C-alpha positions in Angstrom: 6.1 -9.6 -21.7 3.0 -10.2 -19.7 0.6 -7.4 -20.8 -2.5 -6.1 -19.0 -4.7 -4.2 -21.3 -8.1 -2.5 -21.8 -9.4 0.1 -24.2 -7.5 2.9 -22.4 -4.2 1.5 -21.2 -1.7 -1.3 -21.7 0.7 -2.2 -18.8 3.5 -4.7 -19.0 6.6 -5.8 -17.1 9.7 -5.4 -19.3 12.7 -7.7 -19.4 14.7 -5.0 -17.7 12.4 -5.2 -14.7 10.6 -1.9 -15.3 6.9 -1.3 -15.7 5.8 0.2 -19.0 2.4 1.8 -19.4 0.9 3.0 -22.7 -1.8 5.5 -22.6 -3.6 4.6 -25.8 -5.7 7.8 -26.4 -2.6 10.0 -26.2 -0.2 7.5 -27.7 2.2 8.1 -24.9 4.3 5.7 -22.8 5.4 6.1 -19.2 8.1 3.8 -17.8 9.3 3.3 -14.2 12.9 3.0 -13.0 14.1 -0.6 -12.6 12.8 -2.3 -9.5 15.0 -2.5 -6.5 13.6 -6.0 -5.7 13.7 -9.0 -8.0 10.4 -10.3 -9.4 10.4 -14.0 -8.5 7.2 -14.8 -10.4 4.9 -13.0 -12.9 1.6 -14.2 -14.3 -1.1 -12.5 -16.4 -4.5 -13.5 -15.0 -7.8 -12.6 -16.4 -8.0 -8.8 -15.9 -4.9 -8.6 -13.7 -1.1 -8.6 -13.7 0.3 -10.6 -10.7 3.9 -10.2 -9.5 5.7 -11.8 -6.6 8.7 -9.9 -5.3 11.6 -10.7 -2.9 12.0 -7.6 -0.7 15.1 -8.5 1.2 13.6 -11.8 2.3 10.1 -10.5 2.7 7.6 -11.9 0.2 5.4 -9.2 -1.4 2.6 -9.8 -3.8 1.6 -7.1 -6.3 -1.7 -7.2 -8.3 -2.4 -4.6 -11.0 -5.9 -4.1 -12.4 -7.6 -1.7 -14.7 -10.8 -0.6 -13.0 -13.9 0.5 -14.9 -13.7 3.9 -13.2 -10.4 4.6 -15.0 -6.7 4.6 -14.3 -4.6 1.8 -12.9 -5.1 0.1 -9.5 -2.3 -1.6 -7.5 -2.8 -3.8 -4.5 0.1 -5.0 -2.4 -0.2 -7.9 0.0 2.3 -9.4 2.5 2.2 -11.2 5.8 4.2 -11.1 9.0 7.3 -9.0 10.1 8.7 -6.8 7.3 11.9 -4.8 6.9 12.1 -1.3 8.3 10.7 0.0 5.0 9.9 -1.2 1.5 10.1 1.1 -1.5 7.9 -0.3 -4.3 6.6 0.3 -6.9 9.6 2.2 -8.4 9.3 5.8 -9.4 8.2 6.8 -12.8 11.2 7.8 -14.8 11.4 11.5 -15.2 12.3 13.5 -18.4 14.1 16.8 -18.4 10.9 18.9 -19.1 8.7 17.2 -16.5 7.2 19.1 -13.6 6.7 17.3 -10.3 3.4 17.8 -8.4 3.7 17.7 -4.6 1.2 18.0 -1.7 3.5 20.5 -0.1 1.2 22.9 1.8 -1.6 23.6 -0.6 0.5 22.4 -3.5 3.8 23.1 -5.4 4.7 22.3 -9.0 8.5 22.0 -9.2 10.5 21.2 -12.4 12.2 17.8 -12.0 15.5 19.4 -12.9 15.4 22.0 -10.1 17.0 20.0 -7.4 17.9 23.1 -5.5 14.2 23.6 -4.5 14.0 22.9 -0.8 11.5 20.0 -1.0 12.0 17.6 1.8 13.7 14.3 0.8 11.1 12.4 2.8 7.5 13.5 3.4 5.2 11.5 5.7 1.7 11.2 4.3 -1.2 12.4 6.4 1.2 14.9 8.1 0.2 18.3 7.0 3.6 19.8 7.9 5.1 17.4 5.4 2.6 16.0 2.9 -1.0 17.3 3.2 -2.3 14.6 0.9 -1.4 11.1 0.0 -0.9 12.2 -3.6 1.9 13.2 -5.9 2.6 13.2 -9.6 4.0 15.0 -12.6 3.1 17.0 -15.7 4.6 16.1 -19.1 3.6 18.1 -22.2 0.3 19.1 -20.6 -0.6 15.5 -19.5 -0.9 14.8 -15.8 -0.1 11.6 -14.0 -1.1 11.4 -10.3 -0.3 8.6 -7.8 -2.8 8.3 -4.9 -2.0 6.2 -1.9 -5.2 4.7 -0.5 -4.2 4.6 3.2 -1.2 6.9 4.0 -0.9 6.2 7.7 2.1 3.9 7.2 3.6 5.4 4.1 6.0 8.2 3.1 6.9 10.0 -0.1 10.6 9.7 -1.0 11.9 12.4 -3.3 15.4 11.4 -4.5 17.6 12.7 -7.3 18.5 10.3 -10.1 20.4 11.3 -13.3 20.0 14.9 -12.3 16.2 14.8 -11.9 14.0 14.5 -8.9 12.1 11.2 -8.8 9.3 10.4 -6.3 8.1 7.1 -5.0 6.1 5.5 -2.2 8.0 4.0 0.8 5.9 1.7 3.0 6.5 1.5 6.8 5.5 -1.4 9.0 2.5 -1.3 11.3 4.3 -2.1 14.5 6.9 -4.0 12.5 4.3 -6.0 10.5 3.0 -5.5 7.0 -0.4 -5.5 8.7 -2.9 -5.0 5.9 -3.3 -4.7 2.2 -1.7 -1.5 0.8 -3.1 0.1 -2.4 -2.3 2.7 -5.0 -4.4 4.3 -7.7 -2.9 6.0 -10.7 -4.8 8.8 -12.4 -4.3 10.1 -15.9 -5.8 13.3 -17.4 -5.1 16.1 -19.8 -4.1 18.8 -17.2 -3.9 19.1 -13.4 -7.5 20.0 -12.7 -9.2 17.1 -14.5 -6.7 14.7 -12.8 -7.5 16.3 -9.4 -11.2 15.8 -10.0 -10.7 12.1 -10.6 -8.7 11.9 -7.4 -11.5 13.6 -5.5 -14.1 11.2 -6.9 -11.9 8.4 -5.7 -11.7 9.9 -2.2 -15.5 10.6 -2.3 -16.0 6.8 -2.8 -14.1 6.2 0.4 -16.1 8.7 2.5 -13.2 11.2 2.9 -15.0 14.1 1.3 -17.4 16.0 3.6 -18.3 19.4 2.4 -18.7 22.6 4.4 -22.4 22.7 3.6 -22.8 19.2 5.1 -20.8 20.2 8.1 -22.9 23.3 8.6 -26.0 21.2 9.0 -24.2 19.5 11.9 -22.6 22.6 13.4 -24.7 25.7 12.4 -22.1 28.2 13.8 -19.8 27.1 10.9 -21.7 29.4 8.5 -20.0 32.3 10.1 -16.6 31.0 9.0 -17.2 31.5 5.3 -15.1 34.5 4.2 -14.0 35.2 7.8 -10.5 36.5 8.5 -8.7 34.7 11.2 -7.6 37.3 13.8 -5.1 36.7 16.6 -4.8 39.7 18.9 -1.9 39.4 21.4 -1.0 41.9 24.2 2.3 43.6 24.0 3.9 41.2 26.5 2.5 37.8 25.3 5.8 36.8 23.7 7.8 37.9 26.7 5.7 35.8 29.1 5.9 32.8 26.7 9.7 32.9 26.4 10.7 34.0 29.9 11.7 37.5 29.0 11.2 40.5 31.3 7.9 42.2 30.7 7.9 45.8 29.4 5.4 48.6 29.9 2.5 48.2 27.5 2.3 50.8 24.9 -1.2 49.8 23.9 -3.4 47.7 26.3 -5.2 44.8 24.8 -8.7 46.2 24.9 -11.1 43.8 23.2 -14.1 46.1 22.9 -12.1 49.0 21.6 -10.5 46.8 18.9 -13.9 45.4 18.1 -15.2 48.9 17.6 -12.2 49.6 15.2 -13.0 46.4 13.3 -16.6 47.4 12.8 -15.8 51.0 11.7 -13.2 49.6 9.2 -15.7 47.2 7.6 -14.1 44.0 9.0 -17.5 42.3 9.7 -16.7 38.6 9.4 -14.1 37.4 11.8 -12.8 34.3 13.5 -11.5 36.0 16.7 -8.9 33.7 18.3 -7.2 34.1 21.7 -4.1 32.3 23.1 -4.9 33.1 26.8 -8.7 33.2 26.5 -11.3 35.9 26.8 -13.6 36.9 29.7 -17.2 35.7 29.5 -18.3 39.4 29.0 -15.9 40.1 26.1 -16.8 36.8 24.5 -20.5 37.6 24.7 -19.9 41.0 23.2 -17.8 39.6 20.3 -20.5 37.0 19.6 -23.2 39.7 19.7 -21.2 41.4 16.9 -21.3 38.2 14.8 -17.8 36.9 15.5 -16.7 33.4 16.0 -14.8 33.4 19.2 -12.1 30.8 19.7 -9.4 29.7 22.1 -6.1 28.0 21.6 -5.8 24.5 23.0 -3.2 21.7 22.8 -3.3 18.0 23.7 0.1 16.9 22.3 2.5 18.5 24.8 2.7 17.9 28.5 5.3 19.2 30.9 7.0 16.4 32.9 6.6 16.6 36.6 10.4 16.2 37.4 11.3 19.4 35.6 8.4 21.7 36.7 10.7 23.5 39.2 13.1 24.4 36.4 10.5 25.9 34.0 9.2 29.5 33.8 6.0 29.8 35.9 3.9 30.9 32.9 4.6 27.6 31.1 3.9 25.6 34.3 0.6 27.3 34.7 -0.4 26.5 31.1 0.5 22.8 31.3 -2.8 21.8 32.9 -2.4 18.1 32.1 0.9 17.7 34.0 -1.1 16.2 36.9 -1.7 13.2 34.6 2.0 12.7 33.6 3.4 10.1 32.8 0.3 7.9 32.3 -0.8 10.0 29.3 2.6 10.1 27.6 3.3 8.2 24.3 5.9 5.5 24.6 8.1 4.7 21.6 9.1 1.2 20.5 12.3 1.4 22.6 10.4 2.1 25.7 11.2 5.8 25.9 8.8 8.6 26.8 8.4 10.4 23.5 9.6 14.0 23.4 7.7 17.1 22.2 8.0 20.9 21.9 10.7 22.5 24.0 9.9 25.3 26.5 12.1 27.8 28.3 13.5 27.2 31.8 14.4 29.6 34.5 18.1 29.4 33.4 17.2 30.4 29.8 17.8 26.9 28.4 15.2 24.9 26.5 13.7 21.8 28.0 11.7 19.2 26.1 8.2 18.3 27.0 6.7 14.9 26.5 4.2 13.9 23.8 0.7 12.9 24.8 -0.6 9.8 23.1 -3.6 10.5 20.9 -5.8 8.0 22.8 -5.7 9.8 26.2 -5.7 13.1 24.3 -9.3 12.4 23.4 -10.3 11.9 27.0 -8.5 15.1 28.1 -10.3 17.0 25.4 -13.7 15.7 26.5 -12.8 16.6 30.1 -11.3 20.0 29.6 -13.2 21.7 26.8 -16.9 21.6 27.8 -16.4 23.3 31.2 -14.4 26.1 29.6 -17.0 26.6 26.9 -19.8 26.6 29.5 -17.9 29.2 31.6 -16.8 31.6 28.8 -19.2 30.9 25.9 -16.7 30.2 23.1 -18.2 28.9 19.8 -14.8 27.8 18.3 -11.7 25.9 19.3 -8.2 25.7 17.8 -6.3 22.5 18.5 -2.6 22.8 18.0 -0.1 20.3 16.6 -1.9 16.9 16.5 -3.6 17.0 13.0 -0.5 18.5 11.4 2.2 16.3 12.8 3.5 12.9 11.8 1.3 10.0 13.0 3.0 8.0 15.6 2.8 4.6 17.2 2.4 4.2 20.9 3.8 1.2 23.0 2.3 2.2 26.4 0.7 -0.7 28.1 -2.4 1.3 28.9 -3.0 2.8 25.5 -1.1 1.0 22.7 -1.7 2.5 19.3 -0.8 2.0 15.6 -0.6 5.0 13.4 -4.1 4.2 12.1 -5.4 4.1 15.7 -3.8 7.5 16.4 -5.5 8.9 13.3 -8.9 7.5 14.4 -8.6 9.1 17.8 -7.6 12.5 16.4 -10.7 12.4 14.1 -12.9 11.4 17.0 -11.5 14.3 19.0 -12.3 16.8 16.2 -15.8 15.3 15.7 -16.5 15.6 19.4 -15.8 19.4 19.2 -18.2 19.7 16.3 -20.7 17.6 18.2 -20.8 20.1 21.0 -21.4 23.0 18.6 -17.8 24.3 18.2 -16.2 25.4 14.9 -13.1 23.3 15.0 -9.7 24.3 13.8 -6.4 22.5 13.6 -2.7 23.3 12.9 -2.3 22.5 9.2 -4.3 19.3 9.1 -4.3 16.8 6.2 -6.8 15.0 4.0 -7.0 12.3 6.6 -8.7 14.6 9.0 -10.4 17.0 6.6 -13.7 15.3 7.0 -13.7 16.2 10.7 -12.2 19.7 11.0 -13.5 23.0 9.7 -10.5 25.2 9.3 -6.7 24.9 9.4 -3.9 27.3 10.2 -0.7 26.8 8.2 -1.9 24.8 5.2 -0.9 27.8 3.0 2.5 28.0 4.8 4.7 25.0 4.3 6.9 24.8 7.5 10.1 24.4 5.6 9.6 27.7 3.8 8.6 29.9 6.7 10.9 32.4 8.5 13.2 30.8 11.0 11.5 29.8 14.3 8.1 31.0 13.0 6.4 28.8 15.6 7.8 31.1 18.4 7.4 34.4 16.5 3.7 35.0 16.2 4.0 38.8 16.1 7.4 39.2 14.5 7.3 41.4 11.3 9.9 41.5 8.6 10.7 44.5 6.4 13.3 45.3 3.7 16.5 43.4 4.1 15.1 41.5 7.2 12.7 39.5 5.0 14.0 35.9 4.8 14.9 35.2 1.2 12.8 32.0 1.0 9.6 34.1 1.5 9.9 35.7 -2.0 11.9 32.9 -3.6 9.5 30.0 -2.6 6.7 30.8 -0.2 5.1 33.5 -2.3 6.4 32.5 -5.7 3.5 31.9 -8.2 5.8 30.1 -10.6 5.9 27.2 -8.0 2.7 27.4 -6.0 -0.5 25.6 -7.3 -3.9 25.1 -5.6 -3.7 21.3 -5.5 -5.4 21.2 -2.2 -8.1 23.6 -3.3 -8.8 21.5 -6.4 -9.8 18.6 -4.2 -10.9 20.1 -0.8 -11.8 23.8 -1.3 -15.4 23.3 -0.4 -14.6 21.0 2.5 -12.4 23.2 4.8 -11.2 26.8 5.1 -7.4 27.1 4.9 -5.3 29.9 6.4 -1.7 31.0 6.6 0.3 30.2 9.7 0.4 32.6 12.6 4.2 33.0 12.3 3.8 33.4 8.5 0.6 35.5 8.7 -0.8 37.9 6.1 0.8 40.8 8.0 4.1 39.1 8.8 5.8 40.9 5.9 3.7 44.1 5.6 5.1 45.1 2.2 4.1 41.8 0.8 0.5 41.8 2.2 -1.0 42.6 -1.2 0.9 39.6 -2.7 -0.5 37.2 0.0 -3.9 38.7 -0.6 -3.6 37.9 -4.3 -3.0 34.2 -3.5 -6.0 34.3 -1.1 -8.2 35.8 -3.8 -7.1 33.3 -6.5 -7.5 30.3 -4.2 -10.8 31.6 -2.5 -9.3 31.5 1.0 -9.4 34.2 3.7 -6.5 35.9 5.4 -5.0 35.4 8.8 -3.7 38.3 10.9 -1.5 37.7 14.0 -0.4 40.9 15.8 0.0 42.7 19.1 -2.3 45.4 20.3 0.3 48.1 19.5 0.8 46.7 16.0 -3.0 46.8 15.5 -3.1 50.4 16.5 -0.2 51.3 14.1 -1.4 49.1 11.1 -5.2 48.8 11.3 -5.8 50.9 8.2 -3.4 48.7 6.2 -4.9 45.5 7.6 -8.4 46.7 6.8 -7.3 47.3 3.1 -5.9 43.8 3.1 -9.2 42.4 4.5 -11.1 44.1 1.7 -8.8 42.6 -0.9 -8.5 39.1 0.5 -11.9 38.1 1.8 -14.1 39.1 -1.2 -13.6 35.9 -3.2 -13.6 33.6 -0.1 -17.0 35.0 0.9 -18.4 34.2 -2.5 -16.8 30.8 -3.0 -16.6 29.3 0.5 -19.2 26.6 -0.3 -18.0 26.0 -3.9 -15.6 23.5 -5.5 -12.6 24.8 -7.3 -13.0 23.2 -10.8 -10.1 24.7 -12.8 -6.7 26.3 -12.6 -4.7 27.6 -15.5 -1.8 29.7 -16.5 -2.7 32.5 -18.9 0.9 33.6 -19.8 4.0 31.6 -20.6 5.8 33.0 -17.5 3.0 31.6 -15.3 2.5 34.9 -13.6 -1.0 35.4 -14.7 -3.3 32.7 -13.4 -7.0 31.9 -13.4 -9.2 29.8 -11.2 -12.9 28.9 -11.6 -15.4 27.7 -9.1 -18.4 25.5 -9.3 -20.8 28.4 -8.7 -19.6 30.1 -11.9 -17.2 32.6 -10.2 -13.8 32.9 -11.8 -10.7 34.9 -10.6 -7.9 36.1 -12.8 -4.8 37.2 -10.8 -1.7 39.1 -12.1 1.4 38.2 -10.1 3.6 40.2 -12.4 5.0 43.6 -11.7 4.0 44.5 -15.3 0.5 45.3 -16.5 -1.5 42.5 -18.0 -3.9 42.9 -20.9 -6.0 40.1 -22.2 -7.3 39.7 -25.7 -10.9 40.4 -24.5 -9.9 43.7 -22.9 -9.2 42.8 -19.3 -6.5 45.0 -17.8 -4.8 44.2 -14.5 -2.0 46.1 -12.8 0.7 44.7 -10.5 -0.7 42.3 -8.0 -4.3 43.0 -9.0 -7.1 40.5 -9.7 -10.5 40.5 -11.4 -13.5 38.6 -10.0 -16.1 37.6 -12.5 -19.4 36.3 -11.3 -22.4 34.9 -13.1 -25.3 37.4 -13.6 -27.6 35.7 -11.1 -25.1 36.3 -8.2 -26.0 39.0 -5.9 -24.9 40.4 -2.5 -28.1 39.3 -1.0 -27.2 35.6 -1.6 -23.9 35.9 0.3 -23.5 34.5 3.8 
């Protein structure tokens, strides 16, 4: 009943209340699960299928169209107060052989039948620590179906089991309790993941969400130094003790910036993003910049220590909470009138005490007040902003700075653009596609938080060996059977993505070559986070990792990733190709791989093939 049709697709509402779509070229049909809400009216207009739904007393109007650019477009309209959430349209009905596509970190492909995979049941869009993109889908017999949510600020991805298979659907949240604005979804269909991702990217380009690194370099020239640069966090031996209120111990190896810089030069590590948690002296910063490094400093505008608990907190944390003087005026207020809570810090009694969350509106003002004087004093050319761009967007009900989730997103983007405007290479924790047009690099995009070692956010220099290695690292974090470069297929030439500092390239030394292999295949550089003593003990090993991991990133930093494929049935040999003609073949197997054309790769080895015109002289 009620068909909507063009040369490519036919869509209709069935008598059972499902949506049935036929892909004519492939002669395949895809059907949704039944709707949770009754359709009160259905009409077929010229070029559209119109449905009215009763969503628990809330009237929702759905309009399907078949745009000339391809795929299927859905627009949802409503008015006034809405229920806590509305889950519509229903999920596509999965089949036993289907493989779900998820924006989990840089991307995971999980068979629908593998319900034991630790995918979150709910994933907020535009929250890099949950869903890095407002996109999900599935593969069926080589065909790819992707669902893109136009504005993900007030939406979540629901991943629920049904009949033994994981099904995924969009759940809409209210904008301060209201429907607020038209919601929209675009469905993409292609033969394979890469072509589908390319169509998704073209859609995002039309919305102005795709800004390439080359474009960003014209605005922030220092950014050119980021291409192929390893992210390097050097801590002193007592940094963790100071952070967590533990007694300091005699340093085995002092944190000597210039000595380490000399080591790096001798070891051939010549492109670096040098980051510091406590900051550098102007003299050391100048020396590092003279050697060609980007020099950055950690900063945060999400957490603030409440004034009433200052006397209970370890002095180091009190000193670092520079914005406490503006508490509580800057704190986000939730809809129940409570001051929103944030990251916990250690007290003098050894207990953890919650901080308060700064609203993203005053966070912009704080950034504009705090950063320029620090940059002028020390000379940094990079800044890392923790938390904001990777966490769930939140509403604020403070009378001085009320905000919807969309308002919060706009202020976060303005904050990041401000940093670029004053010449800084701008980094964020994880990030998402909603902020990708504004930031330059992210830390943690390669490391989904649910798969990291326990308490990774407080263990920046912890290393795991042998039986200490958390099982999820091998089983999920570094498992090539699951990981896919979904993010890179859309945004590789727009931002640089790193591992997380508590899930760094060196966090599991024996698996460094495996992480380097992912970096090479994806064209991303490594991240090292270690103490001065660890550097002294492991610098030769880290230099070898640097040589393996940065080679491809340096050659492909400005290029799009245009294809990704499995070369063996077990999915352990994979190949990517970039828009500048470079391709990478990676062998994740412990067995030797030999291709029909004579390529031989040993365990955890890769081959980089570049077009004849490529030369070292052209590299940044």
